[in-house]
N, C-alpha and C positions, 0 to 999 in steps of 0.2 A: 564523486561517489565513493571510490575506493581510497582516495587520498594518496595514491601511489603512482598512478600513470600520468603521462603528459597529455594535456588536452590539445587537440589539433582542430583546425577548421573542417567542418563536415559539409555544410551547405547553407545557403541563404534562401529562404522561402518566404515570399510575400513581405520582404523587408525584415524578416526575423532571422537572426544568426544562430546557427546550431553548431555545437562542438562535439567531438567524439573522443572518449578516453581510449588511449592506445592499449591500455592494460585490460580493463574490465569491460570495454566495449559499450559502456553507457553513452547515450546521446543526451546532451543537455542544451537547453535554450540559454543563450547568452543573457547575463544579468540585465543588460540595458533594455531587454524586451519583456521583462516581467511586468505583470500588472501591479498596481498599487493594492494594498490590503482592501481598500474600499471597492475598487474595481473587481477584485477577486471575490469578495463577499457578494457583490451584485450578481455575479454569474452563478454562484452556489444557490442563491435565493430562487433561481429559475428552475432548479432541479425538482423533480417530483419523485420523492422517495416514499411512496405510499405502501405501507406494509400489506394492505389489502389488494394490491395489484398483483395478479397471479403471474404475469410475465416478469415483473421485477423480483418477485419471490423466487421464481425458478432460476433467475440469474444469480441471486445471492446463494442459493442452495449449492451452486458449484463449489463454493467455499464452505458453507455451513455443514453440509453432509460429511465431507472428509474430516472436519474438526469434531463433529459429533461421534464419528466412528473411533476417533483416537482418544477422546477424553471421557472419563467416567461421569455418570449422572451425578449432579451436585457439584461438579467442578466450578471453580470460581475464575471468571475471566474478565477481560477488558476489551471493549470495542473501541479501538483507538482511531479517532477520526470518524466518529459515528454519523456525522452529518445531521440533518434536521429530522430524519425518520423517527426513531432509528429502527429500521425494519429487520436488520440482521439480528439484533439483540432479541427481538420478539421471537424469531425462529429458534434461536438457541435456548431461550427460556422455556419454550414449549417442550424441550427435551430435558427439563429440570436443571438447566445451567443457571448459575448465579452470575449475571453480567452487569458490570459497571460501565459507564459511558464517559468518553472524553472526546471533545472536539474544540479546537481553539476558537472557532466562531460560534458554534451552536451549543456547546456544553463545556465551557471553560472552567472545569472544576479541578484545580491543581492537586487537591488532596488525594485523588485517585492515582496520581502519578508517584505517590510516596509508598506504594505497597508493591508486592509481587503477586503474580497470578499463575494459575495452572495453565491458562492459555490467553493469548492475545490475538485479536483479529484486526486486519487492516484491509478493507475493501475499497478499491478505487481511491487510495490515499497516497501511496508512495510516489505517484507521478506528479504530485503537487509540491513535493518537499523542496524547500529552499536550501536546506542543509542535510541532505540524505544520509551522509555518513554519521553525523551527530545523532540523527533520529534512530538509525538502526542500532547504534550503541545504546540509546535510551531504551529501545524495545528489548534488547538483551537484558538490561537491568530490571525491566518489568517482569521478566519471566523467571519463575522458579526453576531450579535444576529439575529436569524431567518434564518441563513444560513444552507447550506447542505454540508456534507462531504461524498464523495463516495469512497469506498475502494474495490479493487479487489485483492484477494490473495487466493491461494488454501488452504482451511481450512484443518487442520490436524485432522483426525477423527479416524484412526485405527492404534494403536501401533504395531499390528502384521505385518502390511504392511510397516512400516516405513523404514526398511532397503532397500527395493527395490523400494520405492516410487520415481517416476520420479522427483518430486519437490525437494526432498532431494538431489538428485544426481547433481543438479546444484550447482557448488562450490561457487557461489555468494549468495546463499540462506542461511541465518544464523539464522533467526527467523521464527518459524512456529506457527501459531495461530489456536486455536480452536474457535468455535463460543463463547464458554464460556469466552475465553480470551478477545474477543472484547466487549462482554457485560459488563465485569468488567471495561474495559476502559471507556465505555459509562457511566456507573454509576459514575465512578470517576470524569469524566469531566462534568457531568450534561447533557449529550446528551441523545436523544431518538434514539434507534437503531432499524432498521428493516432489514430483509434479503429477498430481492425481488426474488432472484434466487441463485443457487448454487455458492458459493465462492464470493458473492458480499454482502457487508454490507453498508447500507446507514444510516448516522447519522444526526439528526436534532439538531441544537443548539438553544434552546428556547430563545424567546425574554426576 
């Protein structure tokens, strides 16, 4: 994740091997346990990302509302890893945001990755990344100076509960972040990080 710390064995759960970075404290599933792209897509096809689902909408508003508070009406943004919904974009558009979409499986439109944005959102995305350091650098390039990046992922907090943690049991989840991990990323990128609520991190890219 940080490309600086040494990876050490963390534990083996259900035949899957997990590693821990000694510097940024990220936990990573060993490569030999990753799903194939076809297997990964099959899991995503089971997700129900209905924008009309009030419970799902409330879940997304944990990220959407802090982003709306920080960005002016009419801001231009990108929902990176939008999935098949895309429910978050609809919520943001209701607040007069102009939102483009990108997802490697469901909306593989490379042209949207050639521009810069006032804001970028990633909801339930970063835990799936095969090359997280590379993607975080890409996100930095997608942000204009003065822009905002919003990330939602379930922070890993308790090693004793890791084996039975619901987030670990999703076979597509291969990177687990502590708040410490994300703060180190922010420092490396020159971002300013805040945590407005549980499992949400907001990053500001200074002018």
